N, C-alpha and C positions, 0 to 999 in steps of 0.2 A: 165544759171544756173548751181551753182558748184555740182561737184559728192560729193555724202554724203560721210562722214568721216566714217573710219574704224575704230570701236571698238579696242583699245587694250587692257581694263582691264576694270575689273566689278567692283563695287564698292558697298561698304552697307551701309546703314543710317540707324538710328535708329529714330523713329516715332511713334506717336499718333495721335488716331483720336477722335477729341471734337470738341465742340461748338468756333467758335471764332467771335468776332464783329467788320466787315470792318469798319466801324467809329462811332463813338459818336451819338448816338439815334436810330442806324440801328437795325433790328433784328440781332440776333445772326445766325451764316452758319455753316454747320456740314465743318471742315474743317483738311487736312490733317497737320500736322506739325512736321517737320525734325528738331534733334537736331544743325546740322550743315546745311545750306545752300547748297541747289541743283539748280544748275545752277545761280541764283541770288537769290531766296528766299528762308525763310526757312518756309513759310506758305501760304498753296494752297487751294482754294474753288472753290464752282461754285456757283456763283450768279444766280441772274434773268438775262434774255437775255434782257433787258429793263431795264435802268439805267436813274438817272436824271441827269438832268445837273451837279446837287450840289454832284454827287457821282465821277463823272468824275474830274480827276485831271487837264487832258486837259480844260477844260471850262475856266481857267483863262490865256490859251496861245491865242487857237485858234478863228478865228472869227466866234462864233454863232450869228445864224440870230436871 
């Protein structure tokens, strides 16, 4: 286990909250969108806890039963 990183600085990010469509034909979700990426992405949303195979980008890579 690695020790937690110390926060050396605080950053501020402009953001907006609104609908986002996770994939074509899917229902819109409420999402937060940042002007500049935070960590690795500029849009985050909470979807359902269960996803279909075609919604999981790894289904083309992993051996599914």
